[in-house]
C-alpha positions in Angstrom: 14.8 17.7 142.4 15.8 21.3 142.7 13.0 23.8 142.5 14.5 25.0 139.5 14.7 21.4 137.7 11.0 20.9 138.9 9.8 24.1 137.0 12.0 23.2 133.8 10.6 19.3 133.6 6.8 21.0 134.3 7.7 22.9 131.4 8.7 20.3 129.2 5.5 18.6 130.2 3.3 21.9 129.5 5.0 21.8 126.4 4.7 18.3 125.5 1.1 18.1 126.5 0.2 21.4 123.9 2.0 19.8 121.0 0.0 16.4 121.3 -3.4 18.0 122.0 -2.7 19.3 118.2 -3.1 15.8 117.7 -7.0 16.2 117.2 -7.1 19.2 114.8 -4.8 17.8 112.6 -6.3 15.0 111.5 -9.7 16.9 111.2 -7.5 19.6 108.9 -5.8 16.7 106.9 -8.8 14.1 106.8 -10.6 17.2 104.6 -7.6 17.6 102.6 -7.2 14.2 101.7 -11.0 12.1 101.8 -9.4 9.4 103.8 -8.8 9.0 107.5 -6.2 6.5 107.1 -3.9 8.8 105.0 -4.7 11.8 107.0 -3.0 9.7 110.4 0.0 9.1 107.8 0.8 12.5 107.2 0.0 13.6 110.9 2.4 11.0 111.8 5.1 12.4 109.1 4.1 15.8 110.6 5.1 14.5 114.3 8.3 12.8 112.9 10.0 15.7 111.2 8.8 17.7 114.7 10.6 14.7 117.1 13.9 14.8 113.9 14.3 18.5 115.3 16.6 19.4 118.4 15.5 20.5 121.8 17.1 24.2 120.7 15.3 24.3 117.2 12.1 23.6 119.1 12.3 26.3 121.5 12.9 28.7 118.8 9.6 28.0 117.5 7.8 30.4 118.3 4.2 29.0 117.8 4.5 24.8 117.4 0.7 24.6 116.5 1.0 26.6 113.3 4.1 24.9 112.2 2.5 21.9 112.5 -0.4 23.5 111.0 2.1 24.1 108.1 4.2 21.2 108.0 0.8 19.2 107.8 -0.8 20.8 105.2 2.1 21.1 103.0 2.7 17.3 103.3 -1.2 16.6 102.7 -0.4 18.9 98.9 2.2 16.3 98.2 -0.3 13.2 98.9 -2.6 14.7 97.1 -0.6 15.4 94.1 0.4 11.4 94.0 -3.2 10.5 95.1 -4.7 12.4 92.0 -2.6 9.7 90.1 -3.2 7.0 92.3 -7.0 7.7 91.7 -6.9 7.6 88.3 -6.2 3.8 88.7 -8.1 3.0 90.7 -11.0 0.2 90.4 -14.5 1.5 89.9 -15.6 4.9 91.5 -13.7 6.1 94.1 -15.5 7.5 97.4 -14.0 9.5 100.4 -13.7 7.4 103.5 -16.9 7.6 105.3 -16.5 8.5 109.2 -18.6 7.5 112.3 -19.7 9.4 114.6 -17.1 11.0 116.0 -16.9 14.4 117.5 -12.9 14.9 117.8 -13.1 14.0 113.9 -15.2 17.2 113.0 -13.3 19.7 115.6 -12.0 23.0 114.2 -9.3 25.0 114.7 -8.1 25.1 118.5 -7.2 29.2 119.9 -7.8 32.5 120.0 -8.9 33.2 115.9 -10.3 30.0 115.5 -14.0 29.9 115.0 -15.3 28.0 118.4 -17.2 24.7 117.7 -19.3 25.6 120.7 -20.8 28.3 118.6 -24.2 26.1 116.8 -23.7 28.7 113.7 -20.1 27.8 113.2 -20.6 24.0 114.6 -22.6 24.0 111.6 -20.1 24.9 109.5 -17.9 22.1 110.8 -20.1 19.5 110.6 -20.9 20.1 106.9 -17.1 20.7 105.8 -17.3 16.7 106.4 -20.9 15.8 104.8 -20.2 13.3 101.5 -21.5 15.9 99.8 -19.1 18.5 99.9 -16.3 16.3 100.4 -17.1 14.8 96.6 -17.1 18.3 95.6 -13.8 18.9 97.0 -12.2 15.8 94.6 -13.1 18.8 91.6 -10.9 21.2 92.9 -6.8 21.1 92.3 -4.9 20.8 95.4 -4.8 24.5 96.5 -8.1 25.5 95.5 -9.0 22.8 98.0 -6.4 24.2 101.0 -7.3 27.6 100.2 -10.9 26.8 101.2 -10.5 24.4 104.2 -8.1 26.6 105.9 -9.9 29.7 105.5 -13.7 28.7 105.8 -13.5 26.0 107.5 -10.4 26.8 110.1 -10.6 30.5 110.3 -7.1 31.1 109.0 -6.9 34.3 107.5 -5.2 34.4 104.3 -2.1 35.9 105.5 -1.6 32.9 107.4 -2.6 30.8 104.1 0.1 32.8 102.1 2.8 31.7 104.2 1.9 27.7 104.6 1.0 27.9 100.6 4.0 30.0 99.2 1.5 32.4 97.3 0.1 36.0 98.3 -2.8 36.6 99.8 -4.8 37.7 97.2 -4.2 34.6 94.7 -5.2 32.5 98.3 -8.6 34.4 98.4 -9.3 34.2 94.6 -8.2 30.0 94.8 -10.7 29.9 98.2 -13.6 32.2 95.7 -13.1 29.9 93.0 -13.5 26.6 95.1 -16.5 27.8 96.6 -17.9 28.6 93.2 -17.5 24.8 92.3 -19.1 23.6 95.4 -22.4 26.0 94.5 -22.2 24.6 91.2 -21.9 20.9 92.1 -24.8 21.1 94.4 -27.8 22.4 95.2 -28.0 23.3 99.4 -28.7 20.2 101.4 -31.5 19.8 102.9 -31.9 20.2 107.3 -30.8 16.9 108.9 -33.6 16.2 110.8 -35.8 16.3 107.3 -32.6 14.1 106.0 -32.8 11.3 108.7 -36.3 10.8 108.0 -36.0 10.2 104.2 -33.7 7.7 105.2 -35.6 6.0 107.4 -38.0 5.5 105.5 -36.1 4.8 102.6 -34.4 1.9 105.2 -38.2 0.8 105.7 -39.0 0.4 101.6 -35.7 -1.3 100.9 -36.3 -4.1 104.2 -39.6 -4.7 102.6 -38.2 -4.5 98.8 -40.8 -1.9 98.1 -39.8 -0.6 94.5 -42.6 1.9 94.3 -41.6 3.6 97.7 -38.4 3.4 97.1 -38.9 5.2 93.4 -41.0 7.8 95.2 -38.0 8.8 97.6 -35.8 9.2 95.1 -35.6 12.0 92.8 -35.8 11.4 89.4 -32.1 12.3 88.5 -31.1 10.6 91.4 -27.3 8.9 91.4 -25.7 5.7 92.8 -22.2 5.5 93.1 -20.3 2.6 94.8 -17.0 1.8 95.8 -15.8 -1.6 95.7 -11.9 -1.0 95.1 -11.7 -3.8 93.2 -11.6 -5.6 96.4 -15.3 -6.4 96.5 -18.0 -6.9 94.0 -19.6 -3.4 93.5 -21.0 -0.9 90.2 -18.5 0.0 88.4 -20.3 2.9 87.1 -22.8 5.1 88.9 -26.3 4.6 88.2 -29.1 7.1 87.4 -32.9 7.8 87.3 -34.8 7.0 90.9 -36.2 3.9 89.3 -32.8 2.3 88.2 -32.3 2.7 91.6 -34.7 1.4 93.2 -35.0 -2.0 91.0 -30.9 -2.2 91.7 -31.4 -2.1 95.3 -33.9 -4.3 95.6 -32.4 -6.9 93.4 -29.0 -6.6 95.1 -31.5 -7.6 98.5 -32.8 -10.7 97.0 -29.5 -11.6 96.1 -27.9 -10.7 99.3 -30.6 -11.9 101.6 -29.7 -14.1 104.7 -27.5 -12.8 107.2 -27.1 -9.1 106.7 -28.5 -6.2 108.7 -29.4 -2.7 108.2 -28.6 -0.4 110.6 -29.7 3.9 111.0 -26.2 5.4 111.6 -24.5 8.9 111.2 -22.3 9.2 108.1 -20.1 12.3 108.1 -22.1 14.0 110.6 -25.3 13.1 108.9 -28.3 10.2 108.7 -26.7 7.0 106.5 -27.0 3.2 107.0 -24.5 0.6 107.9 -25.3 -2.7 106.7 -23.4 -5.5 108.9 -23.1 -9.5 107.9 -23.0 -11.5 111.2 -21.8 -8.2 113.4 -19.3 -6.8 110.5 -19.7 -3.7 108.9 -19.6 -4.6 104.6 -21.1 -1.8 103.6 -21.8 2.0 104.4 -24.0 4.2 102.7 -24.2 7.7 102.4 -27.3 10.6 101.3 -27.6 13.8 99.7 -30.8 15.1 100.1 -32.2 18.1 98.4 -36.0 19.0 99.3 -38.0 16.0 99.5 -36.1 13.4 97.4 -32.7 11.4 97.8 -30.3 13.0 95.0 -27.4 10.9 95.6 -26.4 7.7 97.2 -23.1 6.9 98.1 -22.3 3.1 98.9 -18.5 2.7 100.3 -18.1 -1.6 100.1 -14.2 -1.5 99.8 -12.8 -3.0 103.0 -10.6 -0.7 103.1 -12.0 2.6 103.9 -14.6 0.7 106.5 -11.4 0.0 109.2 -13.1 2.9 111.6 -16.7 0.7 111.7 -15.3 -2.4 112.4 -12.4 -1.1 114.9 -15.0 -1.3 117.7 
């Protein structure tokens, strides 16, 4: 191979590596937009399909492949959000975002000089919070465009001028979309308790549940706490949210009695926060995510739909 040919080959390999390296960031973006890792992977796969469908000349003409991939992935997600809203209206029971195991590549932010640096502790807190179950649930109340503006700007650090190019709206309109989305987040939930404090409460909750101590459970739950389960019509789960600390405590103690034997409750990180994983003979059958305010648990999300537990059983 001549030096010139070798140089072109090396440049081609470097370009390919740069394109492939964007996948982790695109998955992180698409998951936040869709609330589903499976759908996020499909959206990113579609994005790469469109990239490789272009000729080499067309690819070389793109000044910033990373920006192109982000634009396409976001637009694919916008299309999916429109159809997802219709599908979720037909969903059996409550729909909860797909819970994530502890994997930093699903939390990482935007790469490049304009990005927030995940190595900065302040930025990392922002990134972690953006995959918390409470935040993802709050996103469900937003329009697709509000969701895109908030995630791209507040989480991944994109300026509104770039977001305008992606969404086809003006920068001013994108700024207003992000602002209204922030208001929805603030009104839907109070500030979360520190992660370390939540971990202690979840540990106390597990112990009380293991011993079926209903009084201890009631003490850990806020009076207006809510329990939401997602079985997807595939497995048994409460079809409607259970409200009130005492009602939740009684439901969970009854559940422990009915399902006693062969179940193991484990403390695990769920969407960047302390949570619980329920296993039956080594197979994950439920994942519990928590929201904590002050000294009480305010919300429990129990995901039982096996289709949403794939990342927990893949090993």
